[in-house]
N, C-alpha and C positions, 0 to 999 in steps of 0.2 A: 504494500500500500504506500502510495507516495506521500511523503511528509512535506513536500515543497509544492505549493500551489502553482508556481510559475512553470514547473517541470511536469505538471500533471496533465492528464487527458482533459480535465475540466477546463483548464486554461487554454489548451491547444485546440480543442475541438468543439467545446460547448459554450463558448461565448459568441452569441450570434448577433446579427444586425437586425434592425427593424424591417428592412426590406426582405431579409431572409424569412422572418416570421410571417410577413404579409404573403410572400410567395407560398409558404407552407399551408396557408389557410385559404388559398384561392378556391379549392373545391368546396369547402364548407361554406364559404361566403355566397355560393350559388343558392344555398337553401336557408340561410339565416343572415341577419344583419350583424354588423360589427359589435353593436351593443349586446345583442343576444349571445354572441360567442363569448364576449367578456363575462357576461353573467353565467354562462355555462362553466367557464373556468372557475368561477367562485363556487358554483354548485358542486363541481367535482372535487375541489379542494376541501369543501365541508364534509363530503362523504368520506374522503380519505381520513380526515380528522376523526370523524365519528367511529369509523372502523378501527383505526389505530387505538382509540381510547377503549373500545370494547375488548381489544386484544391485549390491553395493558401495556402498550408500547410507549416509550418515552417520546419526547418531541422530536429528537434528532431522526429516528427511523421514520416518523411521520413526514418530516420535512424531506427526507431522502425519497420516500415514495412519491411525494408530490412532484419533485424534480424529475424523477423517472417518467411520470405520467406526462409531464409537459414536453420532455425530450422525445418521447415516443410519438407525440402528435406534431412534432416538427417534420416527421417523415410519413405520417399517415393522416387520414381525415376521420373525423368523428362519424361522418355519414357512411364510411366504408368499413367500420369496425363496430364491435360491441364495447362501448367505453366502460361499462360496469365490470365486464370480465377483465379488461385491461387494468382497471383501477384495483381490483382485488389482487391481480398478479403483481402489480407494483408494490403493494403493501407486503405481500408474501416475500418477494425478493429483497426489498429494503430491510425487512426484519432480519433476514439471514446475513446481509452484508454488514449491518450495524451490530452484529453479534448478539441479537436478541431473537433467535429463531422461534417461530410458532409452527405447529403442525398444520399441514395443508387442510386437514378436515376441520380444524378450528377456524381457519380463515373462511372456508366455505360456509360453515354454520353461522358465524357472526355476520358475514356479508349478507346472508339471507335475512337476518333480523334487521340490519340497517336498511337494506333496500326495501323491505316490506313496510317500514315506517313511511317511506316515500311512495308507496304503491308502484314500485319498480318491479316489473315481471320479466324483464329481458335477461336477467342474470341466470345462467345455467348452473344450477346447484349441484355440480358434479366435479369431484376432485380431479379426475383425469383430464377434464377440459381446462381446468385451471393450471394443471401441470404442463399441458401442451402449450398454453398461452405463455407460460414462463419462458419457454425456449424462443418463441417468436419475439418476446420482449427483449431478451438478452441479445438476440441477433440485431434488432433495430437500434439498440443502444450501442452497438459495436463492442459490446463487452466492456464499455467504459463505465465502471460501477462506482468509482471513488468520487464522492461529491463533497466539496468544501463548502461548509455553511457559514453564515455570518456570525453565529453564536460565539465561536472561539475568537474570531477577530474582535468582536465587541468586548469580550472579557479581557483580551489583551490590551485593547485601546484604553479601557477604563481601569487597568491595573488589577483585574480580578482573576487573571488566568491561574488556576490552581496548579497546573503542571509546571508553570514557570515561576511560581511564587514561593518556592522552597528556600531553604537556608543555603546560602552560598558560602563556600569556604573562606572567602575574603570579602571585605567591604569594598565599595567602589573606590574609596581613597587608597586602600591597600593595593588593590589591583592596579590602579593608575600608577602608584609608586613602583610596583614591580615591572610594569611595562616600560616606564621611563628608564629604570635601572638596566633592563635588558637591552634597550636601544643604545644606551651609553656604552655598555660592554661590547656590543656589536660594532659600534663606531670606532672604539679604541682598537679592537682586533683588526678592523679594516685598515686603520692608520698604521698599525705595526707592520702589517703585511706589505703596505705600500713603501714603508721605510726600508724594510729588508730587501724588497725588490729593487729599490733605487741604489743600493750599495752602501758601503761604509762611509763614503764621503757625503752622504745626503742626510746627516743627522738633523739638519735644520729644515728639512722639507716641510712645506706647509701642510697642515692637517687636511686630510681629504674627507669630505662628508659622504655619508651613504647616499646612494641614489634615492630619489623620491619614492620609486616603486618598491624599494626593499624595506622601507619603514612603514609604520602605521600613520596614515594621513590624519590630519586634525578632524576632518569630517567623520572618518571611520571611528576615531576615538570618541567623539561626541555621541555617535549613534550607539556604540557599544556600551558606553557608560550610562546613557540617559534612558535607553529603551530596552531594558533587560526583562521586561514582563513582571518585574517585582513590585511595580507601583512607585518606585523611587523616581523622582524627577517629574512625575506626572501630577496634574491637577486632581485634587480629590473631587469625586462626583457623588452627589446625593443619591441615596438608595432609590428614592422615588424616580429620579431621572433614569437610573439604570433599569428599573422595571418597565418604564414607558418605552425605552429603547428596545427592550427584550420583546415586549408585546408587539411593537411595531414590526420587528423582524418576523414574528409569527405571521403577521398579516401580509407580508410581502410575498408569501408563497401563493397568494391568490392573484398575484400580478405576474407580468412578464419579467420582473426584475431578476430572478435567478438565471434567466436565459440571456440577459443583456449586460449584466454588470458583475465584476468580480466581488467576492464576499466582503472584502474590506471596504469597498465603495458603499455597499448596502448597509454595512455596520455604521459607517460614518454618517450616512443619510439618516439612519434611525437615531443616532446621537444628536444630529442637528435638529430633527423634529422634536426630540425629547427636550432639548435645551429651549427650543421655541415655546413649547407648551408649559414648561416650568417657569419660564420668564413671564408668560401671559398670566399664569395663576399666582404669581408673586412668590413662588418657592425659590429657595436659594440653590444654586448649583455648586456651592463650595462648602457645604456643611461637612463636618467630620464624619467619616464612615469607619465602623469597627472592623470592616473587612479589608481596609487598606493596610498595606504592609508598613508604610512609614508615614509620619506626619508631614505636613507642609513645612513646619519649622525645621525638621531634620533635613528635608530635601533642600531647603534654602541654604543651611549651613554647609551641607555636603557640596552643593554646586559652587558655593563661594570658595571652598577649599580647593576645588578642582579647576577654578577659573572658568566655570561654565555659566551660561545665562540662567537666571532663575526660572523655576517652573511657571507655566502659564497661570494667570490669575483670573481670566475671564473666558467664557465659552468661545468668543470670537478668536481670542489669542490661541486657545487650545486647538481649535479646528484649523487655524492657519498654520500650525506647526507641522501638519502632515502635508507631504508633497504629493498632492493629488490634483487632478484637473477639476477646477471649479465648475466649468460647464457640464462635465460628466456627473459630478456630484449633485448638482442642482437638477439635472435631468432625472436622476434617480429619485430625488426628493419629490419631484413633480409626479413621477409615475406612482409613487406610494400614496401621496395625498389624494390623487384622483380616484383611488380605490374606494374611499370611504363613502362619498355620496351615492355612488352606484351600488355599493354593497348594502347601504342602509335602505335604499329604495327596493332592492331585490329581496333582501332577507332581514327585515327589521326584527331584532330580538332584544328584550329587556336585559338579558344576561350580558350580551356584548356591550350594550349601552352602559351597564354598571361597571364593566371592566375598563372599557376604552371610551367612556363617554366624552371626556374632555378632548381626547385625541381625535375621536371621530368628528366632533363638532367643529373643532378648529381646522382640521384637515379638510372637511367638507366645505367650509367657508373659503379656504384658500384655493381649493380646486375650482369652486364655482367662479371665484374672481378671475382665475387664470383662464378659464374657458377651455381647458385642455382635457375634457372628459370624453369618453367614447360616445359617439353619436347615439342619441336615444330618440325614438319616434315620439312625437308629441302626443300626450293623452293616452298612451298605451302602457298598461301596468304589466310587469313581467316578474313573476315570482318562482319559487322552487317547483310548485306544481306545474307551471307552464314550461319549466325547463325539461322535465321528464317527458312531457308531451312533444316538445320541440325535437328532442333526440329521436323519438320514434318517427316523427314526421320526416326528419332529415334522412333517416335510413330508408324509409319507404319510398320517398321521392327519388332518392339516388338509385334504388333498385329498379324503379320504373324507367329512369333515364338510361340505365345500363341495358335493360331489356328492350327498350324502344327508343333508341337514339334519334335525334332530330333528322339525321341524314339517312335513316332507314329507308330502303327502297329506291333511293336516288342513285342514279348511275354517275360515277365519277369519271373524269376524262381518262384516267388510267384504265378503268374497266371497259370503257368504250373502245379504246385502242386494242385491248385484248380480244374483244369480240370481232373486230374487223379483220384480224389476222387469219 
């Protein structure tokens, strides 16, 4: 399993462009509007979430299953497949990949219950069909099964990464002193070799410095010392801000963001939205957190001792410290906030309002002001019950078109030439 996102199949093959997504959906757009397809993706993501919860899966396998589902439909059309069978297969495979496997019969049994709640009768409740679908799914995914999610990037950005927040054998100051000592020894050794090479009469030869590429550059030293994942040198973030960002990432799997942006961009977009909402609600983004490894005071003292700039003291300064493309970041933010008004109109639930109420309201207002929502036909209500009917209608109409194409019975120039021979 790849531990480097930039060397992974995720980065190499599954970061797509909007034009590629549009091309992949051309067939489905013959039978549904762009707004309806957007709502269908919300509908399918909700079904995956419910099925995963019934199987007692964690959020990461559920997120992986959602990404598999979206990747599958970049090469296939909803109207040409049984999306409910694909959905169950994605959950089954994701559970195995994320090391929380469930028996295939359990997936079938729980899927029947979830689909019955929505009056879905297209799911074939047979284990062998789900097993067969698993092979088709793996083939269309090109066996690229490692998915990098924004959760770990978010934890690392906010200094909460448990895997990287353990005890280090040396403090930052001690490590910096050791590196400088090693650099001085290497430089002295290089100078001694130069004197010996110059001969006995060159005792006063001018000291030769090490080439730039053989030593550690200042930028590399700053990155190594400032961003070790331990929380040192980073601004402390309020737990409420962390939770809003986490919930926002959960919501991004109902959008195209996992197919368009790297996980760290999605994580930063979630942090930006969380900062915006906490500022609007009057909450502080710099309150002390018990999960942080070091305090702001300690970070300031350490940075002063190392000759480094102080940690960020404001959300804007914190976000500006990351070397990312701002147009890309704000495009991701826009894609996320456009979800909420559409989602609320499609599937209004008191439970989601209680969890993400402030986030949904603020994001809906921002999306409405931006005018960047998927087109919605005026005066037409579209809900989960309509989504199930739309899927059936799309499949039926596509089957009719395949069996009775528009050019059926018409002679083409090629066929006319063959007859005249």
